[in-house]
N, C-alpha and C positions, 0 to 999 in steps of 0.2 A: 929180788922181792919174792913174797910167797905166792905160789901159783897153784891153781887147781890141778888135780891129777891129769896126766896126759891120756889121750884116747877118748873115743866117743862115750864109752861106758862111764869113765870118770867124770866127764863133763855133765852127763845126764844125771849121775848120782848127786853131783854137787848142786846143779841148777834146775833139775827136773821139776821140783815142786813149784818153782816160780815162773818157769817159761810159759806155761799156759796162761795164767792170769795176766802176765805182762803183755802178752800179745792180744788179749781179748779185752783188756780194760779200756776205760776212756783215756783220752790223750794225756791228761795230766797225771793220772794214776799210773798209766803205762810208762811214762817217762821216769817217774820216781822209782818204779820197780826196776827199770833197766839200770838206773844208776846204782841202785842197791845191789844189783848182781855183779857190778864191776868191782874188782879188787881196788881198794883205796890206793894201793901203791902205784897204780897206773898213772896217776897224776904226776908223780915224780919222774916217770919214764918220759913223759911228753913235754913237761914244762920247760926243760932247757932249750928245746927247739922252737918254742913259741914265737920268738921274733922272726926267725927265718920263714916259718909257715905263714905267719900273718903277712909278711912282705910279699910272699908268693901269691897269697889270696888276693891282695890288693892289685898286684900287677895283672893277674888273670882276669879279674873283674874289669879292669881298664881295657884289657886287650879284647875281650869278647862282648862287652856291652857298650855300644856307641855313646849312650848318654853319659857314661862315666869316663870316656876317653879324652880327658883333659888334664892339665897340670893340677897337682895336688896342693893347691894353695887356697887360702881363704877358708870360708865356712865349709865349702865342699870337701876339701882335703881333710880338714879337721874332723868332719862328720864321718867320713869314710874310714879313716884310720882309727878313730875312737870306737866306732862300731865294731870293726873287725877285732881289735884288741880286747874289747869288753866281752865279745862273744867267746873268745878263747879262754879268758880268765874265768868267766862264770862257769864254762863247761868243765874246766879242770877242777875248780873249787868244789863243784857239786858231785864229782866222781867219788863215790863212797860216802858222800855227805848229802844225800838227796834233799834233806830238809833245811839245808843252810839258807838263811835269809839272804835274798839278793835283790831286794826291791829297788835299790839305787841303780843297779845295773839293768834291771828290767826297764827302767825309765829311759835308758839309753836307746833302746829299740823302739819304744813308743815315740821318742823324739825323732828318731830316724824317719818314721812315717810322717810326722809333722813336717820335717824338713823337706821330704819329697813333695808334699803338697805345696809348700811355699815356693818350691822351684817349678811348680806347674807340671810335675810329672805324675803319671799314673803309678799306682802302687805295684803294678805288674813289673816295672823296671827293677824295683828294689827286691821283689821276690825272685827275679831272675838272678840278681847278684847273690842272694842267699844260696840259691842252688849251686852256683859256681863255687862259692866258698865251701859248701858241704863236700863237693866232689874233690877239690884240692886238699881239704883237710883230711878226708878219709884216705886219700892216696898217700899222703905224707905220714899219717899216723900208722897206716898199715905197714909202710916200709920201716918206720922206727920200731914198731911193735915186733915185727918179724925178727929184726936184728937183735932185739932184747930178749927174744925167746918167749914172747907172749903166745899162749896157745891159740890156735885158729878159732876155736869156739868162743874164746873171750873176744877176739878181734871181730867176730861176727856180731856179738852183742854190742861191741863198741860202735860198729857201723850203724846198727839199728838205733842206738842212742843218739848218734850224730844227726841222723836224718830226722828223728823225732824231735830233737832239740831245735833243729832249723825250722821245723813246722811251728814250734812254739814261738820262736823269735819272729817269724813271719806274721803270726797271728797278732803279736803285740804291735808290730809296725802297721798292720792293716787297721787295727783299732785306733792307733795314733793318727793315721791318715784320715780315717772316717771322722774322728772328732774334730780335726783341723778343718776338714771340708764343711762340717756342720757349722762350726763357729764362723768360718769365712762366709758361708751362705747367709748366716744371720746378719753379719756385719754388712755384707754387700746389699742385702735387702733393706737394711736401715739407711744406707747411703743412697740407694735408689729412691727410697721414699722421700728422703730429704731433697733430692734433685727434683722430684716431681712437685713437691711443695714450692720450691723456688720458681719452677717454670709456670706454675698455675697461680702465682701470687699477682695481685693487682694493687697498686701499680707494679710494673715489671721489676724483677730483681736486677741488680747490677750485673751486666754481662760477665765481668770477671769472676764474680761469685758463682754464677751458673757454670761457667767453663771449668772452674776448679772443682765444683761438686760433680760435674760429669766425669772428670778424670778419676776422682776418688770412687765413683760408682761404676767405673769401667763401662760407660755407656756413651757411645759416640754421638755427639750432637749433630743432627742432620741439618742441611740447609733449610729444609722445610719439613714440618711435621703436622700431624693431625691429632686432635683429641677425640676420643670416642666415649660418648655417654652410654651407659648400659642400664638396662631395665629388664624385669622379668627373668631373673637369673636361672640358668640351667643347673643340673646336678654337678657339673664339672666346670673348672675355670675355662674360659674360651682359649682355644689354641693360639689365638693371636697374642695372648698375654705373655707367651714364652719369651719374646724378644722385646717386649714393651715395658715401659714404666707402668705399674699397675696398682690400683687401689680397688680391691674387690670386697673389702670388709665393711666399708662405710655404707650409709644409707643411700648414697648417690655414687655407686661404683663407676669407675672410669679408667681409661687407658690413655697413654701418650706414646706415640710411635712414629717412625719416619713416614713421610707421605708415601703412600703405596704406588709402585709402578704397575702392579697388577691388582686392579680393584676387585676382581672376582676372587682372587686368592685371599685378600683381606676379608671379604664378606664371608667366605667359607670358613675362615678362622674364627668367626663370631657365631658359628652355628650353635643353637641352643639358647641364645640370648637375643632379646630385642635390643637393637643398637641404633644410635645416630652418630654419624661420622662428620665431624666439623670440617670447615674449609681448611685446605693446606695453607699454612702460614709459617713465617720465620719463627724460631724458638721464642723470641721476645713477645710474640702475640699468642702463645699457646693458651693462655687463659681465655682469650676471646674465641678461639676455636672451640674450647669446651663450652663456653657460654652459649654459642650458637647451637652446638650439639644438644645441650640440655633443653634449649628452647624448642628444637625440633621434636624432641620426645614429648614436650608439653603440648605442642600442636597436634601430634598424633593422638594423644589422649583426648584432646578437644574435638577431634574429628575433622580438623582443618586439613591435615595431611593424611594420606592413605596409611593404614596400619600395615606396614611391611616389616619383615625381619630386620632389614637394614635400611635406614634412611640416610641418603647422602645430602648433606646440607647444600652443597653447591648446585643441586638440582632445584632448590626451593629458595633461592636467595631473596627474591622479591617478597615472598610471603613472610619469610623470617624477618625481613626488614620492616615491613608494614605492621605485622602482628606484634612486633616488639612494643609498639605504641598502639594498643587496641582503639583508643579514642580517635587517633588520627586516621586509622583505617576505616572506622565507622563513619567518620566525618567525610572522608573522601568518597565512600560509597554513597552516602546520603546526597552529596552535592552532584556527583557525576551520574548516578544511576537513579536519581529521583523520578524521571519519567516512567520507570518500571514499578514504582512503589504501589500504584493503585491496581495492579494486575492480580489475578488469582495466582495461587502457587503454581498451578499447571501452566498458565500463560507466562508467568515469570521464568520458569525453567526453560520453556521452549524458546522464548525470545532472548533471554540472557545467553543461552548457549549459542544461538545464531549470531548475536551481536559480537561475542568474543571471537568466534570463527571468522566473521566478516572483517573485523578490525585487524586480526592477525594475518589474514590473507590479502589484505588491501582490496577487499570487495570482489575477489575472484569467485564467481558463482560456482564453477565446476569444482574447485578445491573445497569450497564450503559444503557442497552437496556430498562430496566423497567423505569429508570428515564427519558429517552428521548422518551419513547413510540415508539421505532423502533425495527426492527428485529435484533437479535444478529449478523447475517451476515453483516448487515449494519454497526454495531459497528466495526466489524473486518476490514471492508474495510476502514472505516475512520481512524482507528488506524494505518493502513499501511501508509496512507497519512501523518499522524502526525509523524510517525517514519522517513519518508523520509524528512520531513521539519526540525525536531528538532534533529534527530539522538540521540547521547548519552545523550543529555541534559535531556531527559525524564526520565533518570535513576539516575541522580545526585540529591541527597537529597536537597541540597541548592537551585538548580535551580527549582526543583519541588515546593518547598515551595514558592519561589518568583513568580513562574508562577501562583500559586493559588492566591496569593495576587494581582498580576496584573490583573488576570481575574475577581476577585471579585471587584476590583475598577474601572473596565472599564464599563461605562454605556451600 
């Protein structure tokens, strides 16, 4: 084949005008210029040995990269062999023909990135395989080129072209991997949204349908879960949404997640949002847990429950139960707390608080005094007032129970 003149002076005379731009240009331009510098006849020198080099590359990849150390059958073997062969063919075709269209072969390397994602592997594994392939290829081409009398300067350009080419292929695979990841994330998000809809449907969705949807969404159905109603959103999604089924875009945002073992950890994961956490229930009752959580937020807005960053429904079950039917709660209060109706607001507050503490402690004067931070004699005096107002009803078990409920549901 035609070769440049031997010696450093000859090489610089032939390639000098292009060496600088090639080394300083952008990646795409640089690679095109490197190929333009390589004699076209080099392709004929290396093409006969392509099958042997390709086989050695495959074996070395399998030997040095554990993720690829398995039989070359099925989709895996086809993808690996096709990728290596396509890389060699495209490289040789473009020597001396840097502008040769090769979109079909470029897609091979994009698809390799997609394949890696479908196999659940990080793109770093494929990039490591590219580096192994580049080392083996350069070693074999250097041996072949030396035997064929290719000048060392040309071999140096060839080495630079090989590693620049591998960078190009790696970038194509990274792009394919990223695209596949984005598509999968979008599909997974849609599947999880569908699962959330099934869980929160009333009447409950068929268990088999929910189980199948959970498998497609890659979300393990827990034995018990909680629904979280959200309000007053922060600037960022709550951290707890990372492992949850989440709807943060609707007018009534919510989460569904496994019942927490660590309540404080879940509460901290909701920082920046006001939230109510429904009771822990089996998946079939998820909609009821969310209904209770949303009712809790309503009662917070109404001033019935304290306005806290996180409201746990299981700490307010009686109020949630009674205030679900406001008429019945008001009727219970009217019937059982009627003797207090004629008092002034100050008298009502004083005696209602004493009555609740008295009923809940079974009339223990010392406990009532400690709870209310008053003198025991004050408790005895108020107890006498209550006896005068309620008479025997203070000793009737059913009346006592209903009075506690009425006092608990009275703002």
